C-alpha positions as CSV (number, residue, x, y, z in Angstrom):
1,M,19.9,-160.0,35.7
2,L,18.3,-163.3,34.8
3,T,20.9,-164.0,32.2
4,R,23.7,-163.2,34.7
5,I,22.2,-165.5,37.3
6,C,21.9,-168.4,34.8
7,L,25.5,-168.0,33.7
8,A,26.7,-167.9,37.4
9,I,24.8,-171.2,38.1
10,L,26.2,-172.8,35.0
11,I,29.8,-171.9,36.1
12,L,29.2,-173.2,39.6
13,T,27.9,-176.5,38.4
14,C,31.2,-177.1,36.8
15,V,33.2,-176.6,40.0
16,P,34.6,-180.0,41.0
17,A,34.2,-181.5,44.5
18,W,36.9,-180.2,46.9
19,C,37.6,-183.5,48.6
20,Q,37.1,-187.2,48.0
21,T,35.9,-188.1,51.6
22,E,32.2,-188.2,52.3
23,T,31.4,-185.9,55.2
24,P,28.1,-184.9,56.7
25,A,26.5,-181.9,55.0
26,L,25.0,-178.9,56.7
27,P,21.4,-178.9,55.6
28,V,20.5,-175.5,54.4
29,G,16.6,-175.2,53.9
30,I,13.6,-176.0,55.7
31,G,12.6,-179.5,54.6
32,S,13.8,-181.6,57.5
33,A,16.0,-182.0,60.5
34,T,17.7,-185.1,61.9
35,D,19.2,-185.9,65.3
36,A,22.7,-185.5,64.0
37,D,22.5,-182.5,61.6
38,L,21.6,-178.9,62.1
39,A,19.1,-177.3,59.9
40,V,18.6,-173.6,59.1
41,P,15.2,-172.9,60.9
42,P,12.2,-171.7,58.7
43,P,12.1,-168.1,60.2
44,V,15.6,-167.4,58.8
45,S,16.0,-169.8,55.9
46,M,14.9,-167.3,53.1
47,Q,13.1,-170.4,51.5
48,S,9.4,-171.4,51.0
49,Y,8.1,-174.6,52.3
50,A,8.3,-177.6,50.0
51,T,5.1,-178.3,47.9
52,T,6.0,-181.9,47.0
53,F,5.2,-185.1,49.0
54,E,7.9,-186.9,51.0
55,G,10.0,-189.1,48.8
56,E,8.2,-187.8,45.6
57,K,11.2,-186.5,43.8
58,N,14.5,-188.3,42.9
59,S,17.8,-186.5,42.4
60,N,19.9,-186.4,39.2
61,Y,17.2,-186.3,36.5
62,L,16.2,-184.1,33.5
63,F,12.5,-183.4,33.2
64,G,10.2,-181.6,30.8
65,G,6.9,-181.5,29.1
66,V,4.2,-179.2,27.9
67,A,1.0,-178.0,29.6
68,F,-2.2,-176.8,27.8
69,T,-4.6,-174.6,29.9
70,T,-8.0,-173.1,29.1
71,A,-9.6,-170.9,31.6
72,Y,-12.8,-168.8,32.1
73,S,-12.6,-165.6,34.1
74,S,-15.5,-163.5,35.2
75,N,-13.5,-160.3,34.9
76,V,-10.2,-159.6,33.0
77,A,-10.6,-155.7,32.6
78,W,-9.1,-153.1,34.8
79,S,-12.1,-150.7,34.0
80,G,-15.3,-149.4,35.2
81,Q,-17.3,-152.5,34.0
82,P,-16.3,-156.2,34.4
83,V,-15.5,-158.1,31.2
84,S,-15.6,-161.9,31.1
85,D,-13.3,-163.8,28.8
86,V,-11.9,-167.2,28.0
87,S,-8.0,-167.7,27.7
88,Y,-5.9,-170.4,26.1
89,S,-2.3,-171.0,27.2
90,V,0.5,-173.3,26.3
91,W,3.6,-173.9,28.6
92,P,6.5,-175.9,27.4
93,T,8.7,-176.8,30.5
94,I,12.3,-177.9,30.9
95,G,14.3,-178.5,34.1
96,L,16.7,-180.5,35.9
97,D,17.6,-181.7,39.4
98,K,21.3,-182.4,39.9
99,T,23.0,-183.6,43.0
100,T,26.8,-184.1,43.6
101,E,28.8,-184.7,46.8
102,R,28.7,-181.0,47.5
103,M,26.1,-179.5,45.3
104,H,22.3,-179.6,44.7
105,L,20.9,-177.7,41.7
106,M,17.2,-177.4,40.8
107,V,16.2,-175.4,37.7
108,D,12.8,-175.1,36.1
109,Y,12.1,-173.0,33.0
110,A,8.6,-172.6,31.4
111,P,8.1,-170.2,28.5
112,G,4.6,-169.9,27.3
113,F,2.0,-167.9,25.4
114,T,-1.6,-166.9,26.4
115,V,-4.3,-165.8,24.0
116,Y,-7.6,-164.2,25.1
117,Q,-10.7,-164.8,23.1
118,R,-12.2,-161.3,23.5
119,V,-9.7,-159.0,24.9
120,S,-6.8,-159.6,22.5
121,S,-4.8,-156.8,23.9
122,L,-3.9,-158.9,26.9
123,N,-2.3,-161.6,24.6
124,Q,1.1,-162.2,25.9
125,A,4.3,-164.3,25.7
126,N,4.9,-165.6,29.3
127,Q,8.1,-166.5,31.0
128,G,8.6,-168.5,34.1
129,F,12.0,-169.4,35.6
130,S,13.0,-170.7,39.1
131,S,16.2,-172.1,40.5
132,N,17.6,-173.2,43.8
133,F,21.3,-173.7,44.1
134,K,23.0,-175.2,47.3
135,Y,26.8,-175.7,47.6
136,R,28.8,-176.9,50.6
137,F,32.2,-175.4,50.6
138,T,33.2,-177.2,53.7
139,P,31.4,-179.6,56.1
140,N,30.3,-176.6,58.1
141,L,29.8,-173.7,55.5
142,S,27.0,-173.8,52.9
143,L,25.6,-171.4,50.3
144,T,22.1,-171.2,49.1
145,V,21.0,-169.0,46.0
146,S,17.4,-168.8,44.9
147,E,15.8,-167.1,41.9
148,N,12.2,-166.8,40.9
149,F,11.2,-164.8,37.8
150,Q,7.7,-164.5,36.3
151,K,6.4,-162.6,33.3
152,T,2.7,-163.1,32.9
153,S,-0.8,-161.5,32.4
154,N,-2.3,-163.2,35.3
155,V,-0.8,-164.3,38.6
156,F,-2.7,-167.7,38.4
157,D,-1.7,-168.2,34.8
158,Q,1.1,-170.8,35.0
159,P,1.5,-174.5,34.4
160,N,0.3,-175.3,38.0
161,P,-2.0,-172.6,39.3
162,L,-2.1,-174.2,42.8
163,S,1.6,-173.3,43.3
164,A,0.9,-169.6,42.7
165,N,0.8,-169.0,46.4
166,P,4.1,-170.1,48.0
167,V,4.2,-170.2,51.8
168,S,7.3,-168.9,53.6
169,G,8.3,-169.5,57.1
170,G,10.2,-166.2,57.3
171,V,9.1,-162.6,57.7
172,P,7.4,-161.7,54.4
173,L,9.4,-159.2,52.3
174,S,6.1,-157.6,51.1
175,A,2.4,-158.0,51.7
176,V,0.2,-159.7,49.0
177,A,-1.9,-156.7,48.1
178,I,-3.6,-155.9,44.8
179,L,-4.3,-158.9,42.4
180,A,-5.1,-157.5,39.0
181,P,-7.7,-159.7,37.1
182,A,-5.5,-159.6,34.1
183,A,-2.5,-157.3,33.4
184,D,1.0,-157.6,32.1
185,M,3.2,-158.1,35.1
186,L,6.9,-158.8,35.8
187,S,8.1,-160.1,39.1
188,N,11.6,-161.2,40.2
189,L,12.9,-162.3,43.6
190,T,16.6,-163.1,44.1
191,S,18.1,-164.2,47.4
192,A,21.3,-165.6,48.7
193,Q,22.4,-166.9,52.1
194,L,25.6,-168.3,53.8
195,A,25.2,-170.6,56.8
196,Y,28.1,-171.6,59.0
197,Q,27.9,-174.2,61.8
198,I,30.2,-172.9,64.5
199,S,29.7,-175.6,67.1
200,E,27.9,-179.0,67.6
201,S,24.8,-177.1,68.3
202,G,25.1,-173.6,67.0
203,M,25.1,-171.8,63.7
204,V,25.3,-168.3,62.3
205,G,24.3,-167.0,58.9
206,G,23.6,-164.0,56.8
207,G,22.2,-163.2,53.4
208,G,20.5,-160.6,51.1
209,D,17.6,-160.3,48.7
210,Y,16.3,-158.2,45.9
211,S,12.8,-158.0,44.4
212,V,11.0,-156.2,41.6
213,Y,7.2,-156.1,41.0
214,S,6.1,-154.0,38.0
215,Y,3.3,-153.5,35.6
216,T,4.8,-153.3,32.1
217,Q,1.6,-151.7,30.6
218,P,0.7,-148.9,33.0
219,D,-2.5,-148.0,31.1
220,Q,-3.9,-151.4,31.9
221,V,-3.8,-150.7,35.7
222,Q,-4.3,-147.1,36.4
223,G,-3.9,-146.3,40.1
224,L,-1.4,-149.1,40.8
225,F,2.3,-148.7,41.7
226,N,5.4,-150.6,40.8
227,S,7.8,-151.5,43.5
228,R,11.2,-152.8,44.2
229,A,13.0,-153.8,47.4
230,A,16.4,-154.8,48.7
231,G,17.7,-155.9,52.1
232,G,19.9,-158.0,54.1
233,S,19.8,-160.2,57.4
234,F,21.9,-162.1,59.7
235,F,21.0,-164.7,62.4
236,Y,22.2,-167.0,65.2
237,A,20.6,-170.2,66.0
238,N,21.2,-172.8,68.7
239,R,19.8,-176.3,69.2
240,V,19.0,-176.6,72.8
241,R,17.5,-180.0,72.5
242,E,17.4,-182.7,69.8
243,K,14.3,-181.1,68.0
244,L,14.2,-177.6,69.4
245,Y,16.0,-174.5,68.0
246,L,16.2,-171.0,69.6
247,G,17.7,-168.0,67.9
248,A,17.8,-164.3,67.1
249,S,17.9,-162.4,63.8
250,Y,18.2,-158.7,62.5
251,Q,16.6,-157.8,59.2
252,Y,16.8,-154.6,57.2
253,Q,14.6,-153.9,54.2
254,N,14.3,-150.9,51.8
255,F,11.2,-150.6,49.8
256,L,10.3,-148.1,47.0
257,S,6.9,-147.6,45.5
258,F,6.7,-145.6,42.3
259,Q,4.7,-144.5,39.3
260,T,5.2,-142.2,36.3
261,N,4.1,-138.7,37.2
262,A,3.4,-139.4,40.9
263,P,5.4,-138.9,44.1
264,S,7.2,-142.2,45.1
265,T,7.4,-143.5,48.7
266,N,10.5,-144.9,50.3
267,T,10.0,-147.2,53.3
268,Q,12.9,-148.6,55.4
269,T,12.3,-151.3,58.2
270,Q,14.7,-152.7,60.7
271,T,13.5,-155.7,62.7
272,V,15.1,-157.6,65.5
273,F,13.3,-160.7,66.6
274,M,13.6,-164.0,68.5
275,F,12.5,-167.2,67.1
276,L,11.7,-170.7,68.2
277,T,11.4,-173.8,66.0
278,M,10.4,-177.2,67.1
279,Y,10.7,-180.3,64.8
280,L,8.0,-182.5,66.0
281,K,9.1,-185.0,63.4
282,S,11.9,-184.8,60.8
283,N,9.4,-183.6,58.3
284,F,7.1,-181.5,60.5
285,S,8.1,-178.2,62.1
286,V,6.4,-175.4,63.9
287,S,7.9,-171.9,64.3
288,L,7.2,-168.8,66.3
289,S,8.9,-165.4,65.8
290,A,8.4,-162.0,67.5
291,G,10.2,-158.7,68.1
292,P,10.3,-155.0,67.6
293,Q,10.2,-153.4,64.2
294,Y,11.2,-149.8,63.4
295,Y,10.1,-148.2,60.2
296,T,11.0,-144.9,58.4
297,S,8.9,-143.6,55.6
298,S,9.7,-140.6,53.4
299,Q,8.3,-138.8,50.3
300,A,9.7,-135.8,48.6
301,L,8.9,-132.3,50.1
302,L,7.0,-134.0,53.0
303,P,8.2,-134.7,56.6
304,T,9.6,-138.0,57.3
305,E,7.5,-140.4,59.5
306,S,8.8,-143.0,61.7
307,A,7.6,-145.3,64.6
308,W,7.9,-148.7,66.4
309,Q,5.6,-151.5,65.7
310,P,5.6,-155.1,67.1
311,M,6.2,-158.0,64.6
312,T,4.9,-161.5,65.1
313,M,4.9,-164.6,62.9
314,V,3.7,-168.2,63.3
315,S,4.3,-170.9,60.6
316,L,4.3,-174.6,60.2
317,G,5.2,-177.1,57.6
318,W,4.5,-180.8,57.1
319,Q,5.8,-182.8,54.2
320,G,4.4,-186.3,54.3
321,E,4.0,-189.3,51.9
322,K,0.3,-188.5,51.3
323,T,-0.2,-185.1,52.9
324,N,1.6,-181.8,52.5
325,I,0.6,-178.8,54.7
326,A,2.2,-175.3,54.9
327,A,0.7,-172.3,56.7
328,S,1.8,-169.0,58.0
329,Y,0.4,-165.9,59.8
330,S,2.3,-162.7,60.1
331,R,1.8,-159.1,61.6
332,T,4.3,-156.7,60.2
333,V,5.1,-153.4,58.4
334,S,5.3,-153.7,54.6
335,A,5.1,-151.8,51.4
336,G,4.8,-152.4,47.7
337,Y,2.9,-154.8,45.5
338,G,0.6,-152.3,43.9
339,L,0.1,-149.8,46.6
340,N,1.9,-146.6,47.5
341,G,2.7,-145.9,51.1
342,T,3.7,-147.8,54.3
343,F,1.2,-150.3,55.7
344,H,0.7,-152.2,58.9
345,S,-0.3,-155.6,57.5
346,N,-1.8,-158.9,58.7
347,N,-1.1,-161.8,56.3
348,F,-2.2,-165.4,56.2
349,N,-1.1,-168.0,53.7
350,A,-1.9,-171.7,53.6
351,S,-1.5,-174.6,51.2
352,I,-2.8,-178.2,51.6
353,S,-2.2,-181.1,49.2
354,R,-3.5,-184.6,49.7
355,R,-2.8,-187.8,47.7
356,L,-6.2,-189.4,47.7
357,N,-5.0,-192.7,45.9
358,R,-2.7,-193.7,43.2
359,D,-4.5,-191.6,40.5
360,W,-6.1,-188.7,42.3
361,T,-4.6,-185.8,44.1
362,G,-6.4,-182.8,45.6
363,G,-5.2,-179.4,46.8
364,I,-6.3,-176.1,48.3
365,S,-4.2,-172.9,48.7
366,A,-5.5,-169.6,50.2
367,G,-4.2,-166.2,51.2
368,Y,-5.5,-163.2,53.1
369,S,-4.0,-159.8,53.7
370,N,-5.3,-156.7,55.6
371,L,-3.4,-153.5,55.2
372,Q,-3.9,-150.2,57.1
373,N,-2.1,-147.1,56.0
374,L,0.7,-145.7,58.3
375,T,1.3,-142.7,56.2
376,P,-2.0,-141.1,55.3
377,A,-0.5,-137.5,55.0
378,F,1.6,-138.6,52.0
379,T,0.5,-137.5,48.5
380,T,-1.2,-140.1,46.3
381,T,-1.0,-142.6,49.2
382,S,-3.1,-145.7,48.9
383,V,-5.9,-146.0,51.4
384,G,-5.3,-149.6,52.1
385,G,-7.9,-152.5,52.2
386,H,-7.9,-156.3,52.2
387,T,-7.5,-159.2,49.7
388,L,-8.8,-162.6,50.0
389,F,-8.1,-165.3,47.4
390,G,-8.0,-169.1,47.0
391,T,-7.4,-172.0,44.7
392,A,-9.0,-175.5,44.8
393,S,-8.1,-178.2,42.3
394,V,-8.0,-181.9,41.7
395,Q,-5.5,-183.8,39.5
396,R,-6.0,-187.0,37.7
397,T,-3.0,-189.0,36.7
398,F,-3.6,-191.4,33.7
399,N,0.0,-192.7,33.4
400,E,3.6,-191.6,34.1
401,H,3.4,-189.1,31.2
402,L,-0.1,-187.7,31.3
403,N,-2.2,-185.9,33.9
404,A,-5.1,-183.5,34.0
405,Q,-5.9,-180.8,36.5
406,F,-9.3,-179.0,37.0
407,G,-9.6,-176.2,39.3
408,Y,-11.2,-172.9,40.5
409,N,-9.6,-169.6,41.6
410,W,-11.5,-167.0,43.5
411,I,-10.4,-163.4,44.4
412,H,-12.2,-160.8,46.7
413,Q,-10.7,-157.4,47.1
414,T,-11.9,-154.3,48.9
415,Y,-9.8,-151.0,48.4
416,P,-11.9,-147.9,48.7
417,G,-9.4,-145.8,46.9
418,I,-9.4,-147.9,43.8
419,Q,-12.6,-147.3,41.9
420,T,-12.3,-150.3,39.4
421,I,-12.1,-152.8,42.4
422,A,-15.0,-151.0,44.1
423,V,-17.2,-151.6,41.1
424,D,-16.4,-155.4,40.9
425,P,-14.6,-156.7,44.0
426,N,-14.9,-160.5,43.0
427,V,-13.2,-162.5,40.3
428,N,-14.1,-166.1,39.5
429,R,-11.8,-168.3,37.4
430,V,-12.3,-171.8,36.3
431,F,-9.4,-173.7,34.6
432,L,-8.5,-177.1,33.0
433,T,-4.9,-178.1,32.3
434,L,-3.5,-181.0,30.5
435,N,0.1,-182.0,31.3
436,F,2.4,-184.2,29.2
437,T,5.7,-184.9,31.0
438,F,8.9,-186.9,30.7
439,S,12.0,-187.5,32.9
440,K,15.3,-188.9,32.2
441,P,18.0,-190.0,34.7
442,L,21.3,-188.1,34.6
443,Q,24.7,-189.8,35.0
444,R,26.5,-188.9,38.2
């Protein structure tokens, strides 16, 4: 799938502009809104809030580098007793940001390798790939395609651990549940959306998504389940005032939780919700979403369970020159991410970055999820529980090519049905990363 997506993006970058006259583009995303242009509001954009500072990145450049990370973790074993270890990682990185009259392409690829000092069975070659492709077919019709692929032995093991917790303004596709201290994992999320401006103040849009979350070595994480999900949605949004958007959306999701030699659970949700987004400034938005959600859960040889639940979500994003803030809270029905069954979940995610001066930058990210099982009669269903995690880091920039990041990760998990977590619910991790980077302007 990753190869096909890369090939498709490469082909699309070669498509020439369809006209020579400069026309206003329909912003597709959640970064900002101006008085003249319509923007796809965060609750239906299928995008995460930006993690960079305003004006930090320039278009049309090639970038790359290499990151070296060493980390100490208080527990890397999915077993009865905690096992501490030190890991060493190297992450070469290459990417580009390309803009034309009709297109904006961002690609970032980071292969790597991680070695553990004591538990050598966790040594792994890592892969990280992300892309965001936007194309304007006409002044009113735009396409956005996003891809995020990770193959790692630790969710925080990546070139920038602070960015391991992206914050979305939309209804979460799945709750953040089990965070294995160290296990070979593969995750992939692909989404695509078309947005069409039908009038001066109105727009419609629709899209689809597909995600996979799996543990490639099941013996490392006994009791956890793989998952995959697919869905689609469409929306209508209307700008009633210069900075105020109102709209409605329908979303369908189909989740499957599965494991070898255990019954799988299929969960389908249908959600209809109203949303309101206010752009207090061009780079600062607040959104509120609410509506009914209907779910249907099934497992082989057992009666199907279904019911209505309310869905609510609040989010905000602020991308300033020195401060970046993103936060969201959601109450929804979800499934997957290590657990088997259907769950009523409360989720909170936040990310704050602050440029202290020319050389120093600090950041904090955190997440919380509380899951209550809605299908307790199903076989091998997970009891539920809660997860709380956070990351704090500081970065020192020495020059335009070299910086260092020092930080701390903390995970606390309570899941009564999983014995290994009950034995040691806390994981502490300290890391140090050295980054060597370069960038080169691209010809237009």
